[in-house]
A tleap script that builds the chain and sets N, CA, C and O, in Angstrom:
source leaprc.protein.ff14SB
mol = sequence {
  NMET ASN ASN GLN ALA PHE GLU GLU LEU LEU
  GLN VAL ALA GLY LEU SER LYS LYS GLU PHE
  ALA ASN LEU VAL ASP MET ASN SER ASN SER
  VAL THR ASN TRP ASN LYS SER ASP LYS VAL
  PRO GLN TRP VAL GLY SER TRP LEU ASN LEU
  TYR ILE GLU ASN GLN LYS CYS LYS GLU LEU
  LYS ALA ILE LEU LYS GLU THR VAL CYS ASP
  ASN GLN CGLU
}
set mol.1.N position { 0.634 -1.143 -0.148 }
set mol.1.CA position { 0.105 -0.131 -0.014 }
set mol.1.C position { 0.743 1.016 -0.021 }
set mol.1.O position { 1.660 1.132 0.793 }
set mol.2.N position { 0.450 2.102 -0.884 }
set mol.2.CA position { 1.386 3.353 -0.968 }
set mol.2.C position { 0.524 4.304 0.166 }
set mol.2.O position { -0.515 4.098 0.792 }
set mol.3.N position { 1.408 5.357 0.116 }
set mol.3.CA position { 0.818 6.678 1.160 }
set mol.3.C position { -0.587 7.050 0.749 }
set mol.3.O position { -1.586 7.102 1.467 }
set mol.4.N position { -0.472 7.306 -0.585 }
set mol.4.CA position { -1.960 7.851 -1.265 }
set mol.4.C position { -3.344 7.033 -0.766 }
set mol.4.O position { -4.403 7.486 -0.335 }
set mol.5.N position { -2.930 5.705 -0.987 }
set mol.5.CA position { -4.020 4.788 -0.681 }
set mol.5.C position { -4.238 4.948 0.725 }
set mol.5.O position { -5.402 4.992 1.123 }
set mol.6.N position { -3.279 5.042 1.544 }
set mol.6.CA position { -3.596 5.157 2.923 }
set mol.6.C position { -4.381 6.286 3.501 }
set mol.6.O position { -5.222 6.241 4.400 }
set mol.7.N position { -3.896 7.431 2.732 }
set mol.7.CA position { -4.505 8.653 3.102 }
set mol.7.C position { -5.893 8.699 2.881 }
set mol.7.O position { -6.690 9.323 3.581 }
set mol.8.N position { -6.247 7.813 1.580 }
set mol.8.CA position { -7.660 7.651 1.171 }
set mol.8.C position { -8.325 7.123 2.177 }
set mol.8.O position { -9.284 7.748 2.630 }
set mol.9.N position { -7.964 5.909 2.711 }
set mol.9.CA position { -8.438 5.101 3.545 }
set mol.9.C position { -8.779 5.769 4.918 }
set mol.9.O position { -9.851 5.586 5.496 }
set mol.10.N position { -7.833 6.508 5.354 }
set mol.10.CA position { -7.815 7.221 6.418 }
set mol.10.C position { -9.236 8.383 6.434 }
set mol.10.O position { -9.883 8.738 7.419 }
set mol.11.N position { -9.409 8.768 5.077 }
set mol.11.CA position { -10.270 9.798 4.842 }
set mol.11.C position { -11.707 9.204 5.337 }
set mol.11.O position { -12.521 9.716 6.106 }
set mol.12.N position { -11.765 7.683 4.495 }
set mol.12.CA position { -12.943 7.003 4.714 }
set mol.12.C position { -13.411 6.713 5.810 }
set mol.12.O position { -14.590 6.790 6.153 }
set mol.13.N position { -12.314 6.286 6.555 }
set mol.13.CA position { -12.326 5.959 8.171 }
set mol.13.C position { -12.878 7.397 9.032 }
set mol.13.O position { -13.527 7.461 10.075 }
set mol.14.N position { -12.444 8.290 8.317 }
set mol.14.CA position { -12.819 9.588 9.329 }
set mol.14.C position { -11.583 9.854 10.269 }
set mol.14.O position { -11.634 10.547 11.285 }
set mol.15.N position { -10.676 9.329 9.881 }
set mol.15.CA position { -9.532 9.457 11.027 }
set mol.15.C position { -8.140 10.290 10.385 }
set mol.15.O position { -7.924 10.415 9.180 }
set mol.16.N position { -7.324 10.781 11.411 }
set mol.16.CA position { -6.338 11.505 10.989 }
set mol.16.C position { -5.227 10.659 11.316 }
set mol.16.O position { -5.420 9.562 11.841 }
set mol.17.N position { -3.918 11.141 11.008 }
set mol.17.CA position { -2.811 10.083 11.195 }
set mol.17.C position { -2.838 9.973 12.581 }
set mol.17.O position { -2.889 8.839 13.058 }
set mol.18.N position { -2.808 11.188 13.500 }
set mol.18.CA position { -2.716 10.812 14.752 }
set mol.18.C position { -3.500 10.116 15.454 }
set mol.18.O position { -3.135 9.417 16.399 }
set mol.19.N position { -4.939 10.276 14.957 }
set mol.19.CA position { -5.838 9.229 15.690 }
set mol.19.C position { -5.655 7.934 15.200 }
set mol.19.O position { -5.653 7.052 16.059 }
set mol.20.N position { -5.490 7.573 13.960 }
set mol.20.CA position { -4.812 6.314 13.689 }
set mol.20.C position { -3.713 5.561 14.532 }
set mol.20.O position { -3.769 4.430 15.015 }
set mol.21.N position { -2.734 6.459 14.576 }
set mol.21.CA position { -1.483 6.154 15.395 }
set mol.21.C position { -2.034 5.738 16.877 }
set mol.21.O position { -1.687 4.673 17.389 }
set mol.22.N position { -2.849 6.583 17.480 }
set mol.22.CA position { -3.459 6.253 18.685 }
set mol.22.C position { -4.176 4.975 18.808 }
set mol.22.O position { -3.961 4.235 19.768 }
set mol.23.N position { -5.158 4.631 17.729 }
set mol.23.CA position { -5.820 3.610 18.035 }
set mol.23.C position { -4.934 2.310 17.769 }
set mol.23.O position { -5.362 1.281 18.291 }
set mol.24.N position { -3.877 2.229 17.103 }
set mol.24.CA position { -3.019 1.145 16.991 }
set mol.24.C position { -1.842 1.286 17.842 }
set mol.24.O position { -0.872 0.573 17.583 }
set mol.25.N position { -1.783 2.162 18.890 }
set mol.25.CA position { -0.644 2.215 19.812 }
set mol.25.C position { 0.619 2.561 19.016 }
set mol.25.O position { 1.562 1.792 19.203 }
set mol.26.N position { 0.791 3.459 18.262 }
set mol.26.CA position { 1.958 3.903 17.452 }
set mol.26.C position { 2.411 5.135 17.660 }
set mol.26.O position { 1.540 5.895 18.083 }
set mol.27.N position { 3.418 5.583 17.518 }
set mol.27.CA position { 4.055 6.877 17.718 }
set mol.27.C position { 3.736 7.527 16.352 }
set mol.27.O position { 4.099 7.069 15.269 }
set mol.28.N position { 2.868 8.877 16.576 }
set mol.28.CA position { 2.253 9.397 15.325 }
set mol.28.C position { 3.451 9.948 14.479 }
set mol.28.O position { 3.161 10.416 13.378 }
set mol.29.N position { 4.698 9.945 14.847 }
set mol.29.CA position { 5.927 10.341 13.933 }
set mol.29.C position { 6.280 9.198 13.262 }
set mol.29.O position { 6.998 9.361 12.276 }
set mol.30.N position { 5.907 7.916 13.594 }
set mol.30.CA position { 6.247 6.666 12.710 }
set mol.30.C position { 5.229 6.868 11.638 }
set mol.30.O position { 5.595 6.827 10.463 }
set mol.31.N position { 4.040 7.072 11.932 }
set mol.31.CA position { 2.786 6.967 10.963 }
set mol.31.C position { 3.212 8.250 9.874 }
set mol.31.O position { 3.449 8.010 8.690 }
set mol.32.N position { 3.257 9.304 10.313 }
set mol.32.CA position { 3.682 10.365 9.594 }
set mol.32.C position { 4.774 10.252 8.736 }
set mol.32.O position { 4.707 10.816 7.644 }
set mol.33.N position { 5.970 9.490 9.106 }
set mol.33.CA position { 7.096 9.077 8.311 }
set mol.33.C position { 7.053 8.157 7.150 }
set mol.33.O position { 8.004 7.920 6.405 }
set mol.34.N position { 5.794 7.634 7.064 }
set mol.34.CA position { 5.333 6.429 6.142 }
set mol.34.C position { 5.584 7.236 4.428 }
set mol.34.O position { 6.076 6.779 3.396 }
set mol.35.N position { 5.049 8.458 4.723 }
set mol.35.CA position { 5.150 8.976 3.489 }
set mol.35.C position { 6.390 9.717 2.896 }
set mol.35.O position { 6.395 10.393 1.868 }
set mol.36.N position { 7.464 9.461 3.748 }
set mol.36.CA position { 8.651 9.624 3.131 }
set mol.36.C position { 9.009 8.571 2.191 }
set mol.36.O position { 9.417 8.885 1.073 }
set mol.37.N position { 8.893 7.316 2.545 }
set mol.37.CA position { 9.215 6.331 1.892 }
set mol.37.C position { 8.124 5.691 0.865 }
set mol.37.O position { 8.437 4.863 0.009 }
set mol.38.N position { 7.032 6.098 1.027 }
set mol.38.CA position { 5.948 6.081 0.366 }
set mol.38.C position { 5.450 4.495 0.116 }
set mol.38.O position { 4.952 3.980 -0.885 }
set mol.39.N position { 5.817 3.872 1.560 }
set mol.39.CA position { 5.541 2.183 1.981 }
set mol.39.C position { 4.901 2.535 3.223 }
set mol.39.O position { 5.318 3.259 4.127 }
set mol.40.N position { 3.682 1.821 3.099 }
set mol.40.CA position { 3.024 1.721 4.398 }
set mol.40.C position { 2.836 0.236 4.759 }
set mol.40.O position { 2.394 -0.548 3.920 }
set mol.41.N position { 3.144 -0.126 5.911 }
set mol.41.CA position { 2.937 -1.445 6.157 }
set mol.41.C position { 1.647 -2.372 5.712 }
set mol.41.O position { 0.478 -2.005 5.834 }
set mol.42.N position { 1.975 -3.354 5.296 }
set mol.42.CA position { 0.686 -4.234 4.648 }
set mol.42.C position { -0.481 -4.387 5.259 }
set mol.42.O position { -1.545 -4.332 4.642 }
set mol.43.N position { -0.376 -4.639 6.817 }
set mol.43.CA position { -1.253 -4.991 7.748 }
set mol.43.C position { -2.382 -3.740 7.862 }
set mol.43.O position { -3.518 -3.886 8.314 }
set mol.44.N position { -1.822 -2.495 7.358 }
set mol.44.CA position { -2.733 -1.156 7.579 }
set mol.44.C position { -3.817 -1.175 6.738 }
set mol.44.O position { -4.880 -0.799 7.230 }
set mol.45.N position { -3.807 -1.587 5.371 }
set mol.45.CA position { -4.970 -1.663 4.680 }
set mol.45.C position { -5.840 -2.582 5.163 }
set mol.45.O position { -6.972 -2.131 4.988 }
set mol.46.N position { -5.875 -3.554 5.638 }
set mol.46.CA position { -6.650 -4.646 6.108 }
set mol.46.C position { -7.374 -4.003 7.535 }
set mol.46.O position { -8.570 -3.946 7.818 }
set mol.47.N position { -6.460 -3.651 8.134 }
set mol.47.CA position { -6.931 -2.978 9.588 }
set mol.47.C position { -7.914 -2.018 9.293 }
set mol.47.O position { -9.057 -2.154 9.729 }
set mol.48.N position { -7.513 -0.848 8.444 }
set mol.48.CA position { -8.553 0.100 8.104 }
set mol.48.C position { -9.663 -0.121 7.633 }
set mol.48.O position { -10.630 0.568 7.960 }
set mol.49.N position { -9.763 -1.249 6.664 }
set mol.49.CA position { -10.787 -1.817 6.168 }
set mol.49.C position { -11.757 -2.237 7.099 }
set mol.49.O position { -12.940 -1.902 7.042 }
set mol.50.N position { -11.175 -3.095 8.103 }
set mol.50.CA position { -12.169 -3.552 8.982 }
set mol.50.C position { -12.278 -2.434 9.739 }
set mol.50.O position { -13.497 -2.308 9.857 }
set mol.51.N position { -11.877 -1.743 10.193 }
set mol.51.CA position { -12.234 -0.370 10.881 }
set mol.51.C position { -13.502 0.155 10.484 }
set mol.51.O position { -14.423 0.386 11.268 }
set mol.52.N position { -13.530 0.346 9.198 }
set mol.52.CA position { -14.381 1.020 8.357 }
set mol.52.C position { -15.701 0.161 8.445 }
set mol.52.O position { -16.781 0.600 8.841 }
set mol.53.N position { -15.475 -1.031 8.052 }
set mol.53.CA position { -16.572 -2.007 7.974 }
set mol.53.C position { -17.306 -1.932 9.551 }
set mol.53.O position { -18.528 -1.801 9.616 }
set mol.54.N position { -16.525 -2.019 10.727 }
set mol.54.CA position { -16.945 -1.992 12.108 }
set mol.54.C position { -18.094 -0.899 12.240 }
set mol.54.O position { -19.272 -1.057 12.558 }
set mol.55.N position { -17.282 0.449 11.843 }
set mol.55.CA position { -17.988 1.702 12.099 }
set mol.55.C position { -19.463 1.617 11.170 }
set mol.55.O position { -20.524 1.976 11.682 }
set mol.56.N position { -19.404 1.173 9.951 }
set mol.56.CA position { -20.703 0.854 9.517 }
set mol.56.C position { -21.692 0.192 9.868 }
set mol.56.O position { -22.856 0.479 9.592 }
set mol.57.N position { -21.210 -1.040 10.699 }
set mol.57.CA position { -22.067 -1.869 11.452 }
set mol.57.C position { -22.612 -1.308 12.858 }
set mol.57.O position { -23.628 -1.662 13.456 }
set mol.58.N position { -21.644 -0.318 13.233 }
set mol.58.CA position { -22.134 0.018 14.637 }
set mol.58.C position { -23.392 1.213 14.127 }
set mol.58.O position { -24.408 1.407 14.794 }
set mol.59.N position { -23.138 1.796 13.078 }
set mol.59.CA position { -24.066 2.727 12.628 }
set mol.59.C position { -25.368 1.976 12.585 }
set mol.59.O position { -26.320 2.275 13.306 }
set mol.60.N position { -25.379 0.841 11.581 }
set mol.60.CA position { -26.476 -0.022 11.318 }
set mol.60.C position { -27.154 -0.455 12.782 }
set mol.60.O position { -28.290 -0.082 13.077 }
set mol.61.N position { -26.507 -1.111 13.485 }
set mol.61.CA position { -26.880 -1.302 14.926 }
set mol.61.C position { -27.680 -0.251 15.470 }
set mol.61.O position { -28.858 -0.528 15.695 }
set mol.62.N position { -27.283 0.869 15.719 }
set mol.62.CA position { -28.021 2.044 16.478 }
set mol.62.C position { -29.013 2.171 15.724 }
set mol.62.O position { -30.025 2.184 16.425 }
set mol.63.N position { -29.322 2.303 14.337 }
set mol.63.CA position { -30.412 2.343 13.574 }
set mol.63.C position { -31.327 1.430 13.704 }
set mol.63.O position { -32.524 1.695 13.816 }
set mol.64.N position { -30.868 0.336 13.699 }
set mol.64.CA position { -31.813 -0.913 14.153 }
set mol.64.C position { -32.385 -0.818 15.442 }
set mol.64.O position { -33.568 -1.027 15.712 }
set mol.65.N position { -31.388 -0.455 16.312 }
set mol.65.CA position { -32.030 -0.555 17.923 }
set mol.65.C position { -33.196 0.495 18.162 }
set mol.65.O position { -34.273 0.362 18.742 }
set mol.66.N position { -32.517 1.784 17.404 }
set mol.66.CA position { -33.625 2.795 17.657 }
set mol.66.C position { -35.233 2.350 17.122 }
set mol.66.O position { -36.333 2.473 17.661 }
set mol.67.N position { -34.881 1.889 16.059 }
set mol.67.CA position { -36.017 1.384 15.149 }
set mol.67.C position { -36.968 0.331 16.016 }
set mol.67.O position { -38.185 0.459 16.148 }
set mol.68.N position { -36.306 -0.542 16.476 }
set mol.68.CA position { -37.034 -1.786 17.124 }
set mol.68.C position { -37.320 -1.299 18.552 }
set mol.68.O position { -38.273 -1.792 19.155 }
set mol.69.N position { -36.596 -0.415 19.096 }
set mol.69.CA position { -37.233 0.215 20.387 }
set mol.69.C position { -38.259 1.010 20.306 }
set mol.69.O position { -39.043 1.133 21.247 }
set mol.70.N position { -38.402 1.718 19.056 }
set mol.70.CA position { -39.429 2.871 19.207 }
set mol.70.C position { -40.679 2.373 18.636 }
set mol.70.O position { -41.639 3.135 18.524 }
set mol.71.N position { -40.751 0.933 18.201 }
set mol.71.CA position { -41.793 0.221 17.759 }
set mol.71.C position { -42.528 -0.518 18.675 }
set mol.71.O position { -43.693 -0.911 18.629 }
set mol.72.N position { -41.483 -0.669 19.690 }
set mol.72.CA position { -42.233 -1.557 20.882 }
set mol.72.C position { -42.913 -0.787 21.989 }
set mol.72.O position { -43.516 -1.281 22.942 }
set mol.73.N position { -42.714 0.613 21.703 }
set mol.73.CA position { -43.480 1.444 22.940 }
set mol.73.C position { -44.880 1.474 22.443 }
set mol.73.O position { -45.760 2.020 23.109 }
savepdb mol mol.pdb
quit
């Protein structure tokens, strides 16, 4: 994965590089330095894709919970 693809996934995820670094318990300078070599570790793409999928699932769960709970009253 190159830095451009990484930044695009970050944008979809709604994360900054600093937020991403905090989530994966990394130094934010290390994450920022990936753009110098234009090489992002291989695991980052799959991690971000799963993060994005999880966020969508959480949103859907909240909508379903709201809908089901509202209909039971």
